[in-house]
C-alpha positions in Angstrom: 165.6 181.5 -82.3 168.5 180.1 -80.4 168.8 176.4 -80.8 168.9 174.3 -77.6 172.3 173.1 -76.4 173.5 170.0 -78.0 171.1 170.4 -80.9 171.5 171.5 -84.5 169.2 172.3 -87.4 169.3 171.5 -91.1 166.7 172.0 -93.8 166.2 168.3 -94.4 165.8 166.8 -90.9 165.3 169.9 -88.8 166.6 169.9 -85.3 168.9 167.1 -84.4 170.3 166.2 -81.0 174.0 165.6 -80.5 175.8 163.9 -77.7 176.8 166.1 -74.9 180.2 167.7 -74.9 183.0 165.5 -73.6 183.8 165.7 -69.9 187.2 167.4 -69.4 189.8 164.9 -68.2 190.6 164.7 -64.5 194.3 164.8 -65.2 196.0 167.1 -67.7 197.0 165.4 -71.0 194.4 162.5 -70.7 191.3 162.6 -72.8 188.2 160.5 -71.9 185.6 160.2 -74.6 182.2 160.9 -73.5 179.7 158.1 -72.9 176.7 157.5 -75.1 173.5 159.3 -74.2 171.9 157.9 -71.1 174.9 155.9 -69.9 176.2 156.2 -66.4 179.5 157.9 -66.1 182.4 156.1 -64.3 183.6 157.8 -61.2 187.1 159.2 -61.5 189.8 157.6 -59.3 189.9 159.0 -55.8 186.4 160.4 -55.8 184.1 159.4 -52.9 181.2 157.0 -53.6 177.7 158.5 -53.5 175.8 157.8 -50.3 173.5 154.8 -50.3 169.8 155.5 -50.7 168.1 156.6 -47.5 166.4 153.7 -45.7 164.8 153.6 -42.3 166.6 151.3 -39.9 164.3 149.3 -37.6 164.6 150.0 -33.9 167.0 147.8 -32.0 165.3 144.9 -30.2 164.4 145.6 -26.5 162.7 143.5 -23.8 159.5 145.3 -24.8 160.2 145.1 -28.5 161.5 141.6 -29.3 162.7 140.9 -32.9 159.9 139.5 -35.0 159.9 135.8 -35.7 158.8 134.7 -39.1 157.7 131.2 -38.1 157.9 130.6 -34.4 158.7 126.9 -33.5 155.9 124.8 -32.3 155.9 124.3 -28.5 157.3 121.0 -27.4 154.9 118.8 -25.5 155.3 118.8 -21.8 157.4 115.9 -20.5 155.5 113.2 -18.6 156.1 113.2 -14.9 158.6 110.7 -13.6 157.0 107.6 -12.1 156.8 107.5 -8.4 159.5 105.3 -6.8 158.4 101.9 -5.7 157.6 101.6 -2.0 160.3 100.0 0.1 159.6 96.4 1.0 158.3 95.8 4.4 160.9 94.4 6.8 160.8 90.7 7.4 159.2 89.7 10.6 161.5 88.9 13.4 162.0 85.2 13.9 160.2 83.5 16.7 162.3 83.0 19.8 163.7 79.5 20.1 161.8 77.4 22.6 163.4 76.8 25.9 164.8 73.3 25.9 163.3 70.9 28.4 165.7 69.9 31.2 167.3 66.5 30.5 165.6 63.5 32.1 167.1 61.9 35.2 169.4 59.2 34.0 168.8 58.1 30.4 171.1 59.0 27.6 172.1 62.4 29.0 173.9 63.4 32.2 171.3 64.2 34.7 171.4 67.9 35.6 174.4 68.6 33.4 177.5 70.0 34.9 178.2 73.1 36.9 180.3 75.9 35.3 183.9 74.9 35.4 183.1 71.4 36.8 184.5 68.2 35.2 183.0 64.7 35.2 184.8 61.5 36.2 183.6 58.7 33.9 183.3 55.1 35.1 186.3 53.0 34.3 184.6 50.5 31.9 182.1 51.0 29.1 180.5 48.9 26.4 178.7 49.9 23.1 175.1 48.9 22.9 173.2 48.8 19.5 169.8 49.9 20.8 166.8 49.0 18.5 163.9 51.2 19.3 160.3 49.9 19.5 158.8 48.6 16.3 155.3 47.5 15.2 156.5 43.9 15.8 159.6 42.3 17.2 162.6 42.0 14.9 162.6 38.1 15.1 158.8 38.0 14.4 158.0 37.6 10.6 159.7 39.0 7.6 162.7 41.4 7.7 161.8 45.1 8.4 163.6 48.4 8.6 165.1 49.1 12.0 165.4 52.3 14.0 168.5 52.0 16.0 171.4 54.0 17.5 174.8 53.1 19.1 175.3 54.3 22.7 178.3 54.0 24.9 177.1 52.8 28.4 179.0 52.2 31.6 179.1 48.5 32.4 178.0 49.3 36.0 174.6 50.4 34.8 171.7 48.3 36.0 169.0 46.9 33.6 166.4 49.1 35.3 168.5 52.2 34.8 169.1 51.2 31.2 165.4 50.5 30.3 164.1 53.6 32.1 166.8 55.7 30.4 165.7 54.6 26.9 161.9 54.1 27.3 161.1 56.0 30.5 159.7 54.6 33.6 157.3 51.6 33.4 157.3 48.2 35.1 156.3 46.3 31.9 159.1 47.8 29.7 161.7 45.3 28.7 164.9 44.7 26.8 165.9 41.6 24.9 169.2 40.7 23.3 169.0 39.7 19.6 171.5 38.2 17.1 171.8 38.8 13.4 170.9 35.9 11.2 171.7 37.5 7.8 169.5 39.0 5.0 167.7 41.3 7.5 166.6 38.5 9.8 167.1 38.4 13.6 167.1 35.7 16.2 165.8 36.2 19.8 168.6 35.8 22.4 168.3 34.2 25.8 168.8 37.4 27.8 165.5 39.3 28.3 164.8 41.5 31.3 161.6 43.3 32.3 161.7 46.2 34.8 159.1 44.6 37.0 161.3 41.6 37.5 163.2 43.1 40.4 165.7 40.3 40.7 167.0 40.7 37.1 166.5 44.4 36.6 168.8 45.1 39.6 171.7 43.4 38.0 174.3 45.4 36.1 174.7 44.9 32.3 178.4 44.0 32.8 177.4 41.0 35.1 175.7 39.3 32.2 178.5 39.7 29.7 177.6 43.1 28.2 181.0 44.4 29.1 184.0 46.2 27.5 185.0 43.1 25.6 181.9 42.9 23.5 182.7 43.8 19.9 186.4 43.3 20.5 188.6 40.4 19.5 185.9 38.7 17.4 183.2 38.8 20.1 179.8 39.8 18.9 178.6 43.4 19.6 175.6 43.8 21.8 172.3 44.3 19.8 169.2 44.7 22.1 165.6 45.4 21.3 163.6 47.7 23.7 159.8 47.1 23.9 157.2 49.0 25.8 154.8 46.9 27.9 
């Protein structure tokens, strides 16, 4: 019986295994001891590495074969639609046209009929300033002091009393004007000059003829204060 390679026999222990014979050195003159049984042998220098174990590579991803996703992300909630823009405000209504002014009265405190385009006006040579007190619930000289509604008007001294009264109060035979004087502390005194439109003799006179002239209010002379009253 031929013993197996790397085995020997003796009467006491029978067959015994021995380590394999040493691998001849890759280079002359260099001896490499053999590895123990079952050990992996080192590769000599310059020898190629063994190929890796065979594995099946997955097919490359294609549009019809997308790569697998382990945990697909949760879908984001749809964004809320943008709010509709606020409607534009309605345009403001057009302003109402201005009323047509009434033509100025004949005479009075305005120039009757106005002036033509390009025309000038020749004023009378003399004027006076009248402090005109408009009608009140009672005459200024009657009872306790009261608030007055008055204005200052520059009037030609050639104006008649009828023209003056009709210009302030309008036409009316019982309308009148009376001169008054300040007495202090809101009190007034009735003067001696009082003219009613129906009194033809007096109403035809000019205001300058009774002293309501350009000198009133000048040089210490009293200004003209006059109270107009409807009849």
